[in-house]
A tleap script that builds the chain and sets N, CA, C and O, in Angstrom:
source leaprc.protein.ff14SB
mol = sequence {
  NMET GLY ALA ASP THR GLY TYR LEU VAL ASN
  ASN GLY THR SER PHE LEU MET ALA LEU ALA
  PHE THR ASP HIE GLY PRO GLN ALA ARG VAL
  PHE LEU ASP TYR SER ASN THR GLU ASP ARG
  THR ASP PRO ASN TYR LEU LYS ALA THR GLN
  ARG PHE SER ALA LYS ASN TRP ARG THR VAL
  ALA TRP THR ASP HIE GLN ILE ASP LYS GLN
  GLU VAL ASP THR LYS THR VAL ARG CGLY
}
set mol.1.N position { 130.118 92.910 79.647 }
set mol.1.CA position { 130.230 94.338 79.028 }
set mol.1.C position { 132.095 93.928 78.291 }
set mol.1.O position { 132.927 93.320 78.965 }
set mol.2.N position { 132.407 94.507 76.644 }
set mol.2.CA position { 133.447 94.610 76.816 }
set mol.2.C position { 133.323 96.896 76.268 }
set mol.2.O position { 132.645 97.913 76.121 }
set mol.3.N position { 134.420 96.326 76.239 }
set mol.3.CA position { 135.186 97.732 75.240 }
set mol.3.C position { 134.705 98.230 74.566 }
set mol.3.O position { 135.024 99.393 74.322 }
set mol.4.N position { 133.061 97.225 73.517 }
set mol.4.CA position { 133.089 97.819 73.040 }
set mol.4.C position { 131.645 98.905 73.334 }
set mol.4.O position { 131.474 100.116 73.476 }
set mol.5.N position { 130.621 97.433 73.321 }
set mol.5.CA position { 128.929 97.794 74.404 }
set mol.5.C position { 129.246 99.169 75.895 }
set mol.5.O position { 128.310 99.784 76.405 }
set mol.6.N position { 130.075 99.276 76.128 }
set mol.6.CA position { 130.743 99.666 77.504 }
set mol.6.C position { 129.923 99.614 78.966 }
set mol.6.O position { 130.297 98.484 79.282 }
set mol.7.N position { 129.170 99.983 79.951 }
set mol.7.CA position { 128.222 99.350 81.265 }
set mol.7.C position { 127.102 100.471 80.237 }
set mol.7.O position { 127.282 101.575 79.723 }
set mol.8.N position { 125.958 99.537 80.286 }
set mol.8.CA position { 124.227 100.124 80.288 }
set mol.8.C position { 124.148 100.557 82.115 }
set mol.8.O position { 124.358 99.906 83.139 }
set mol.9.N position { 123.569 102.553 81.726 }
set mol.9.CA position { 122.947 102.922 83.252 }
set mol.9.C position { 122.113 102.691 82.887 }
set mol.9.O position { 121.949 102.731 81.667 }
set mol.10.N position { 120.889 102.234 83.933 }
set mol.10.CA position { 120.106 101.982 83.864 }
set mol.10.C position { 119.256 102.852 85.050 }
set mol.10.O position { 118.030 102.772 84.976 }
set mol.11.N position { 119.796 103.624 86.069 }
set mol.11.CA position { 119.303 104.403 87.445 }
set mol.11.C position { 120.968 104.919 87.833 }
set mol.11.O position { 122.019 104.373 87.497 }
set mol.12.N position { 120.811 105.858 88.457 }
set mol.12.CA position { 121.448 106.069 88.881 }
set mol.12.C position { 121.932 107.393 90.483 }
set mol.12.O position { 121.263 107.296 91.511 }
set mol.13.N position { 122.683 108.090 90.429 }
set mol.13.CA position { 122.346 108.712 91.870 }
set mol.13.C position { 121.700 110.069 91.701 }
set mol.13.O position { 121.937 110.626 90.629 }
set mol.14.N position { 120.985 110.653 92.502 }
set mol.14.CA position { 120.264 111.585 92.890 }
set mol.14.C position { 120.876 112.892 93.165 }
set mol.14.O position { 120.599 114.061 92.898 }
set mol.15.N position { 122.277 111.957 94.115 }
set mol.15.CA position { 122.648 113.681 94.740 }
set mol.15.C position { 124.547 113.300 94.753 }
set mol.15.O position { 125.324 112.614 95.417 }
set mol.16.N position { 124.578 113.891 94.007 }
set mol.16.CA position { 126.371 114.542 93.900 }
set mol.16.C position { 127.231 115.142 94.793 }
set mol.16.O position { 126.843 116.294 94.597 }
set mol.17.N position { 128.046 115.252 95.573 }
set mol.17.CA position { 129.247 116.917 96.403 }
set mol.17.C position { 130.549 116.243 96.011 }
set mol.17.O position { 130.964 115.096 95.844 }
set mol.18.N position { 130.981 117.432 95.946 }
set mol.18.CA position { 132.581 117.085 96.126 }
set mol.18.C position { 133.104 118.392 97.264 }
set mol.18.O position { 132.957 119.601 97.438 }
set mol.19.N position { 133.857 117.104 97.914 }
set mol.19.CA position { 134.091 117.649 99.435 }
set mol.19.C position { 135.739 117.771 98.783 }
set mol.19.O position { 136.449 116.876 98.324 }
set mol.20.N position { 136.022 119.276 98.950 }
set mol.20.CA position { 138.107 119.414 99.783 }
set mol.20.C position { 138.145 120.000 100.563 }
set mol.20.O position { 137.721 121.151 100.672 }
set mol.21.N position { 138.925 119.034 101.678 }
set mol.21.CA position { 140.043 119.261 103.307 }
set mol.21.C position { 140.465 120.670 102.509 }
set mol.21.O position { 141.228 120.555 101.550 }
set mol.22.N position { 140.126 121.606 102.776 }
set mol.22.CA position { 140.624 123.118 102.346 }
set mol.22.C position { 141.539 123.373 103.848 }
set mol.22.O position { 141.102 122.964 104.924 }
set mol.23.N position { 142.751 124.049 103.733 }
set mol.23.CA position { 143.639 124.772 105.234 }
set mol.23.C position { 142.782 126.266 105.937 }
set mol.23.O position { 142.940 126.949 106.949 }
set mol.24.N position { 141.974 126.278 104.934 }
set mol.24.CA position { 140.834 127.283 105.421 }
set mol.24.C position { 139.337 126.283 105.644 }
set mol.24.O position { 138.184 126.709 105.699 }
set mol.25.N position { 139.581 125.537 105.697 }
set mol.25.CA position { 137.860 124.188 106.927 }
set mol.25.C position { 137.160 123.539 105.562 }
set mol.25.O position { 137.144 124.543 104.850 }
set mol.26.N position { 136.635 122.588 104.845 }
set mol.26.CA position { 135.969 122.641 104.019 }
set mol.26.C position { 135.511 123.030 103.291 }
set mol.26.O position { 135.197 124.167 103.644 }
set mol.27.N position { 134.951 122.705 101.618 }
set mol.27.CA position { 134.953 123.295 101.110 }
set mol.27.C position { 134.177 122.317 100.075 }
set mol.27.O position { 134.794 121.554 99.333 }
set mol.28.N position { 132.813 122.410 100.097 }
set mol.28.CA position { 132.050 121.194 99.347 }
set mol.28.C position { 130.855 122.150 98.174 }
set mol.28.O position { 130.219 123.162 98.469 }
set mol.29.N position { 130.859 121.647 97.268 }
set mol.29.CA position { 129.678 121.824 95.973 }
set mol.29.C position { 128.431 120.428 95.982 }
set mol.29.O position { 128.552 119.247 96.307 }
set mol.30.N position { 127.602 120.990 95.619 }
set mol.30.CA position { 126.320 119.141 96.109 }
set mol.30.C position { 125.508 119.773 95.367 }
set mol.30.O position { 125.312 120.988 95.417 }
set mol.31.N position { 124.827 118.768 94.417 }
set mol.31.CA position { 123.578 119.319 93.281 }
set mol.31.C position { 123.384 117.801 93.082 }
set mol.31.O position { 124.163 116.853 92.985 }
set mol.32.N position { 121.616 117.985 93.050 }
set mol.32.CA position { 120.601 117.217 93.589 }
set mol.32.C position { 120.048 117.218 91.516 }
set mol.32.O position { 119.494 118.024 90.768 }
set mol.33.N position { 120.552 116.006 91.401 }
set mol.33.CA position { 119.813 115.840 89.560 }
set mol.33.C position { 118.723 115.443 89.250 }
set mol.33.O position { 118.019 116.060 88.450 }
set mol.34.N position { 118.554 114.922 89.517 }
set mol.34.CA position { 117.464 114.067 88.755 }
set mol.34.C position { 116.416 115.419 89.190 }
set mol.34.O position { 116.329 115.944 90.300 }
set mol.35.N position { 115.351 115.930 87.383 }
set mol.35.CA position { 114.515 116.557 87.446 }
set mol.35.C position { 113.476 116.627 88.170 }
set mol.35.O position { 113.194 115.690 88.917 }
set mol.36.N position { 112.493 118.048 88.073 }
set mol.36.CA position { 111.697 117.161 88.843 }
set mol.36.C position { 109.839 116.737 88.283 }
set mol.36.O position { 108.812 117.059 88.880 }
set mol.37.N position { 109.964 115.913 86.927 }
set mol.37.CA position { 108.871 115.594 86.235 }
set mol.37.C position { 109.962 114.469 85.556 }
set mol.37.O position { 111.181 114.459 85.387 }
set mol.38.N position { 108.713 113.417 85.227 }
set mol.38.CA position { 108.849 112.568 83.759 }
set mol.38.C position { 107.949 112.792 83.040 }
set mol.38.O position { 107.371 111.897 82.423 }
set mol.39.N position { 107.617 114.115 82.962 }
set mol.39.CA position { 107.173 114.340 81.217 }
set mol.39.C position { 107.866 114.572 80.663 }
set mol.39.O position { 108.379 115.518 81.260 }
set mol.40.N position { 108.840 114.288 79.092 }
set mol.40.CA position { 109.204 114.681 78.484 }
set mol.40.C position { 108.705 116.660 78.113 }
set mol.40.O position { 109.112 117.821 78.072 }
set mol.41.N position { 107.608 115.787 77.942 }
set mol.41.CA position { 106.859 117.090 77.447 }
set mol.41.C position { 106.788 118.656 78.604 }
set mol.41.O position { 106.447 119.800 78.303 }
set mol.42.N position { 107.091 118.300 79.472 }
set mol.42.CA position { 106.858 119.657 80.273 }
set mol.42.C position { 108.673 119.823 79.821 }
set mol.42.O position { 109.648 119.108 79.591 }
set mol.43.N position { 108.106 121.955 79.926 }
set mol.43.CA position { 108.852 122.525 79.668 }
set mol.43.C position { 110.773 122.175 80.668 }
set mol.43.O position { 111.900 122.019 80.197 }
set mol.44.N position { 110.171 122.191 82.360 }
set mol.44.CA position { 111.527 121.742 83.334 }
set mol.44.C position { 112.006 120.546 83.011 }
set mol.44.O position { 113.150 120.289 83.385 }
set mol.45.N position { 110.961 119.153 81.951 }
set mol.45.CA position { 112.105 118.061 82.045 }
set mol.45.C position { 113.332 117.916 81.909 }
set mol.45.O position { 113.744 116.880 82.431 }
set mol.46.N position { 114.528 118.891 81.135 }
set mol.46.CA position { 114.872 119.237 81.014 }
set mol.46.C position { 116.234 120.063 82.390 }
set mol.46.O position { 117.402 119.862 82.720 }
set mol.47.N position { 115.078 121.022 82.774 }
set mol.47.CA position { 116.291 122.174 83.336 }
set mol.47.C position { 117.234 121.247 84.123 }
set mol.47.O position { 118.377 121.566 83.793 }
set mol.48.N position { 117.271 120.119 85.125 }
set mol.48.CA position { 118.157 119.589 85.511 }
set mol.48.C position { 118.464 119.245 85.420 }
set mol.48.O position { 118.910 118.655 86.404 }
set mol.49.N position { 119.026 118.732 83.776 }
set mol.49.CA position { 120.407 118.383 83.505 }
set mol.49.C position { 120.609 119.996 82.969 }
set mol.49.O position { 121.434 120.629 83.628 }
set mol.50.N position { 120.058 120.608 82.035 }
set mol.50.CA position { 121.118 121.501 81.645 }
set mol.50.C position { 122.008 122.604 82.341 }
set mol.50.O position { 122.897 123.322 81.883 }
set mol.51.N position { 121.274 122.454 84.050 }
set mol.51.CA position { 121.959 123.154 85.348 }
set mol.51.C position { 123.002 122.170 86.002 }
set mol.51.O position { 123.546 122.600 87.018 }
set mol.52.N position { 123.472 120.519 85.434 }
set mol.52.CA position { 124.534 120.305 85.547 }
set mol.52.C position { 125.321 120.133 84.618 }
set mol.52.O position { 126.412 119.601 84.822 }
set mol.53.N position { 124.931 120.552 83.386 }
set mol.53.CA position { 125.704 120.528 82.167 }
set mol.53.C position { 126.905 122.267 82.624 }
set mol.53.O position { 128.058 122.695 82.574 }
set mol.54.N position { 125.376 122.653 83.065 }
set mol.54.CA position { 126.609 124.404 82.788 }
set mol.54.C position { 126.992 124.812 84.623 }
set mol.54.O position { 126.604 125.742 85.331 }
set mol.55.N position { 127.935 123.607 84.912 }
set mol.55.CA position { 128.264 123.041 86.283 }
set mol.55.C position { 127.517 124.330 87.275 }
set mol.55.O position { 128.010 124.816 88.292 }
set mol.56.N position { 126.463 124.622 86.767 }
set mol.56.CA position { 125.366 125.216 88.073 }
set mol.56.C position { 125.029 124.624 89.794 }
set mol.56.O position { 123.931 124.857 90.299 }
set mol.57.N position { 126.185 123.809 90.610 }
set mol.57.CA position { 125.813 123.584 91.834 }
set mol.57.C position { 126.053 124.673 92.751 }
set mol.57.O position { 126.564 125.791 92.690 }
set mol.58.N position { 125.114 123.438 94.232 }
set mol.58.CA position { 124.885 124.430 95.135 }
set mol.58.C position { 126.351 124.383 95.794 }
set mol.58.O position { 126.939 123.323 96.010 }
set mol.59.N position { 126.936 125.806 96.124 }
set mol.59.CA position { 127.697 125.593 97.694 }
set mol.59.C position { 126.830 125.305 99.197 }
set mol.59.O position { 125.655 125.584 99.437 }
set mol.60.N position { 127.720 124.731 99.986 }
set mol.60.CA position { 127.113 123.489 101.501 }
set mol.60.C position { 127.886 124.930 102.294 }
set mol.60.O position { 129.089 125.113 102.480 }
set mol.61.N position { 126.921 125.676 102.599 }
set mol.61.CA position { 127.682 126.591 103.706 }
set mol.61.C position { 127.892 125.868 104.986 }
set mol.61.O position { 127.046 124.999 105.200 }
set mol.62.N position { 128.811 126.013 105.886 }
set mol.62.CA position { 129.864 125.260 106.532 }
set mol.62.C position { 129.627 125.736 108.295 }
set mol.62.O position { 129.111 125.081 109.200 }
set mol.63.N position { 130.401 127.514 108.327 }
set mol.63.CA position { 130.730 128.326 109.520 }
set mol.63.C position { 129.065 129.004 109.322 }
set mol.63.O position { 128.404 129.072 108.285 }
set mol.64.N position { 128.741 129.404 110.570 }
set mol.64.CA position { 128.165 130.183 110.552 }
set mol.64.C position { 127.419 130.777 110.268 }
set mol.64.O position { 126.189 130.820 110.301 }
set mol.65.N position { 128.728 131.657 109.738 }
set mol.65.CA position { 128.342 133.051 108.845 }
set mol.65.C position { 127.779 132.675 107.853 }
set mol.65.O position { 126.733 133.151 107.413 }
set mol.66.N position { 128.955 130.997 106.983 }
set mol.66.CA position { 128.163 131.262 106.065 }
set mol.66.C position { 126.206 130.486 105.550 }
set mol.66.O position { 125.564 130.347 104.509 }
set mol.67.N position { 125.989 130.190 107.078 }
set mol.67.CA position { 124.409 129.562 107.155 }
set mol.67.C position { 123.466 130.735 106.335 }
set mol.67.O position { 122.717 131.025 105.403 }
set mol.68.N position { 124.473 131.270 107.995 }
set mol.68.CA position { 122.864 132.918 108.031 }
set mol.68.C position { 123.266 133.936 107.088 }
set mol.68.O position { 123.171 135.079 107.535 }
set mol.69.N position { 123.715 133.825 105.833 }
set mol.69.CA position { 123.925 134.209 105.061 }
set mol.69.C position { 122.979 133.643 104.041 }
set mol.69.O position { 122.289 134.420 103.381 }
set mol.70.N position { 122.872 131.981 103.816 }
set mol.70.CA position { 122.534 131.302 103.201 }
set mol.70.C position { 120.706 131.122 103.658 }
set mol.70.O position { 119.947 130.646 102.814 }
set mol.71.N position { 120.131 131.582 105.138 }
set mol.71.CA position { 119.562 130.948 105.560 }
set mol.71.C position { 118.348 132.096 104.549 }
set mol.71.O position { 118.454 133.304 104.334 }
set mol.72.N position { 116.903 130.800 103.965 }
set mol.72.CA position { 116.038 131.920 103.050 }
set mol.72.C position { 114.745 131.931 104.860 }
set mol.72.O position { 114.295 133.015 105.232 }
set mol.73.N position { 114.531 131.115 105.353 }
set mol.73.CA position { 113.404 131.028 106.721 }
set mol.73.C position { 113.853 130.188 107.569 }
set mol.73.O position { 114.689 129.338 107.261 }
set mol.74.N position { 113.349 130.320 108.767 }
set mol.74.CA position { 113.814 129.683 109.998 }
set mol.74.C position { 112.479 129.337 110.318 }
set mol.74.O position { 111.669 129.988 109.658 }
set mol.75.N position { 111.840 128.308 111.330 }
set mol.75.CA position { 110.373 127.773 111.566 }
set mol.75.C position { 110.667 126.781 113.346 }
set mol.75.O position { 111.034 125.622 113.541 }
set mol.76.N position { 110.216 128.148 114.545 }
set mol.76.CA position { 111.069 126.298 115.452 }
set mol.76.C position { 109.059 125.799 115.682 }
set mol.76.O position { 107.895 126.187 115.784 }
set mol.77.N position { 110.011 124.678 115.636 }
set mol.77.CA position { 108.758 123.326 115.809 }
set mol.77.C position { 108.787 122.708 117.281 }
set mol.77.O position { 109.602 122.186 118.042 }
set mol.78.N position { 107.498 123.044 117.253 }
set mol.78.CA position { 107.815 122.543 119.208 }
set mol.78.C position { 106.965 121.037 119.081 }
set mol.78.O position { 106.249 120.805 118.107 }
set mol.79.N position { 107.150 120.073 120.186 }
set mol.79.CA position { 105.383 118.746 120.110 }
set mol.79.C position { 105.053 118.207 121.256 }
set mol.79.O position { 104.085 117.451 121.327 }
savepdb mol mol.pdb
quit
């Protein structure tokens, strides 16, 4: 592939993570970039692309306090 044509991209990653090791511990942002549907007529078809363009990434919780703050629900499973 030359500079005039670029590189063809047929598939991409579905999960992105940007991670920084700081003096206050790791800080990361993540994004799951594929939309929920392959149907181009569905109103949600572009939702993930729009979130990505808006830089609407999710912050990763590292500490117990951060995890507790983001907790939505818990379930205990015993086998």
